[in-house]
N, C-alpha and C positions, 0 to 999 in steps of 0.2 A: 504494500500500500504506500501511497505517497506520504513522505515525511520531509522534514527539513529543520533548519536551525531557526533562530528567532528572526523577525523581520528585518529587512534592510531599510535605511532611511527613505521616507516618502511612500513606502508601501502601505497598504490598507488591510484590514481584517474585518470581514463583514458577517461574522457569525461568532458570538460569544455570550457567555452566561455569567450572572452574578448571584449573590445571595438572595436577590429578589425572586429567583426560582431555585435552581439546583446547583448553582455555582458555589465555589468555596470562598470567594472574595467579595467584599462589598463593592458596589458600583464605582466608588471613588478609587478603590484599590485596583480595580480593573483598568481604569484610566491611567493610574500611575504605572502599571505594568506596560501599558501601551506606549507610554513615554519612554520607558526603559528599553523597550524593543525597537524604538525608532520609528514607530508607526505615525502616519499623518492623520489617519481616520479609522474609526472602528464603528461597527454596528452592534449595539447591545440588543440581543434577541432572546430575552428570557421567555420561558414557557408561560403563555397565557397571562402575561402581566407587563405593564408599562411602568411599574412602580419604581424601578431603578433608574429611569431615564433622567429625572431632574437632578438627582445627586451626581450622576455621571456627567451631565452637562455643566454643572457648576464647577466640578473638579477639572473638567477639560478646558474651560474657557481660558484661564491664565496660562495654560500649557500650550495653547495654540493647536490643540487636537480637536478634530471634528467628531462629534457623536451622531451617528445616523440612528434615528428613532426606529426601532424594530421590535418584533415579537415573533416567537415561533409557535405555530398552530399545528395541532394534530388533526388530520382529516382522514376520511375513509373512502376507499374505492373498492366497493364490494367487500371481500373479506380482508383486504389489505389496508394497512395503515400507512399513510405517507405524511411527511412533515412539510409545511409551507412556511417560508419566512415572509412576513409582511414587512417590507423595508420602506423607509422614507415616509413613515406615518405622518400625515398632515393634520388629521382631525382626531385627536387622541380621545376626547370625551365620547365621541360617537362609538369608537371601537371599544372603549372601556365598558360600556353597557353590556356588551356581549362577553367580554373577558371575565367580568364578575361572575357571570353564570358558569363559565368554563371552570373557574377556580372553585366554585361551589361543588361542581361535579367532581373535581379532583379530590376535594376533602371527603366527599361521600365514598368515592372509590377507595381512598386510603383507609377509611374506617372499615369498609367491607373486607379489604385485604387483611387488615389486622384481625378481624373476627375469624376469617378463614384460617389464618395462621394459628390462632389460638385453638381452633378445632383440630389442628394437626399436632397440638401439644407444644407449640412454640410460644413461650411466655414473652410476648411483646405487647405494648400498649400504645394507644393513639397519642397519649401525652408525650411519650418519648419521640414519636415520629414528628410531632409538631415542634418539639424542641429542636430537632435536627433541621427542620424547615426554617427556623428563625424568623417566622412571620412571612416568609415568601410563599409562592404558589407551591403546594405540596405535591409530591410525585413519588414514584417508586424508588428513586435514588435515596429519598429520605427514609423510606421503610428499610432499605438495604442498610443504611447507616445505623438505624435502630437495632437491626439484627446483629450487626458487627459489635455495637456497643453492649449488647446483651450476651455476647460470647457464643451466639448461635452459628455464626459463619466467620471465616477468616477475613474475607474481603468482599467487595461489591460484586465481583465476578461470580464468586460462589453463591452469593445471595440470589442472583438472577438465574444462575444455572440450576440451582436446587429448588427455588421457591417462586421467584417473581417473573421470570421470563414467560413469553407466550407458550401456553400448553403445560406450564408447570403448576404444581398443586395450589400455589398461592396466587395465581394469576387471575385477575378480573379485568375484562376489557373496558376501555374507556367509553364514555357516552359518545354516540356517533355524531360527527360533523362531516357532511359530504364535501368532496373536493370542490364542487361547484359553489356550495354555500361559503366555504372558506375563502375562495377567490372573490366572491361577491362582497363579503365583509371587508376584505382587504381593500378592494377598490372603493367602497363606500367611505373608507377612512383616508382616501387620497394616497394610498400606498401602492406599491407594486408587489405582485405575488411571485415568489421565487420558489421553485421546487428544491427543497433542501436535501442534500446528500442522496440523490437518486440511485447512485451506484449501478449495479447490474440491472436494476429495474428500469433504468432510463434508456429504454429502447425507442426506436422511431415511432412505432404505433402508439405507445403510451404518451410520448411527448406531443405527438400530433393531436391526440385526443384531449390532452389538458390545454394545449394551445387554443383549441376550439372553444374551450370553456373560459378562456381569458387569461391563461397563464402568461406572465410577462417575462420570466427569466428562469434560468437553471443555475444551480450551484455546481459549477464545473469542477472547481478544485476544493477538495475536502480530504481530511486525513484518511477517511475510509475508502477513497477511490484509488484504484490501481491506475498506472499510466495509461493503459488502453481505455479505461473509463473516461479519463480526462480528455483524451483525443476525440472519443466518440461524442461526448457531451458537448464539447466545444463546436464540433461540426454540426450537431443537431441544433444548437442554439443559433448558429449562423444561418442554417438552412431555413428555420422557421421564424427568423427575425426576432429571436428572444435575446434579452440582455444577459451577459454572463455575470456570475457572481462567484464568491468563494470566501472561505474562511476556515479558521482552525477548529470551530465548534468548542472553543476553550471553556473549561470549567474550573480553571485555576491550577492545573498541574504544572509543575516546574520542569518535568522531564517526561519522556515517552513520546508517542507519536502525535499527541495533541497539545502542543505548546503554542503560546500566543505568537502570531505572525508566521507560523511555520509554513503556510501555504504560499507566501510571497505573492500576494494579489496586487496586480499593477493598478495605480491610480486611474488609468484609462478605463477600467471596468466600472469604477465608481462614477466617472464622468458620463459614461454611456447611460447609466441609471439616472443620473441627474437630468440628462437631456430628455429621457422618456417622461420623468415626473413633470418637468416643466412643460413639455408638449401637452400632456394630459390635462394639467391645470389650466393651460391656455384654452384648451377645447371646452372645458367646463364653463368658462365665463364668456365664451364666444356666442 
């Protein structure tokens, strides 16, 4: 899979997480890490929440770093779940109405997972899970951390492999949000919809189908993509007139395949996105 060292000066990173969802660092600390990595712009794309953006923006302003307003949404296509990045959110309050419902669904899911784990004889409670979430949008990674804390598993990988991954005994599916609905919500917020880490699933037929639903871009470069994936996705983005995007999907790790800036995203990709956002905004007022 694609990996690399920290970013070079002027590069951007358009996919990362903070403690507003399941990242390890506060939004301001994410910005500080971006400065240390020599990045000129980042997109904060926490799961189902915009709560970290204001803190990130305040921290970024004196550093001359741009923060792109984003959020990562989980959507469904039949039995498959895909993730969409809503990037360049313009109308935050409008989107927040929907995100609040998604976060409520996340809490209910976490509570149900905890109850299922208890039924399996695993002594874990929702209070510990919420402590791990630190007030952010709760998700399976927080359940995994609670399992680690309780000594039930060694690490997050074991938690997902044994209990929390799809098809495992503690797995409970998310509430459904169809791909078309997720794209529509993104556009209503003045944002562009980017298919996050499509990997092997990012084939011509699927990209074409999502483009017809209004998909705006593809995350071409991601730590989970092999070099052949990157080439294929870049070609498909060009063929269907979609903007390229990319990022580290950083959650705070200082080593391993997902470190901040590791994807070396060129500023030109961000510029292409800016052009699309500006063009769409102009069309709305025309």
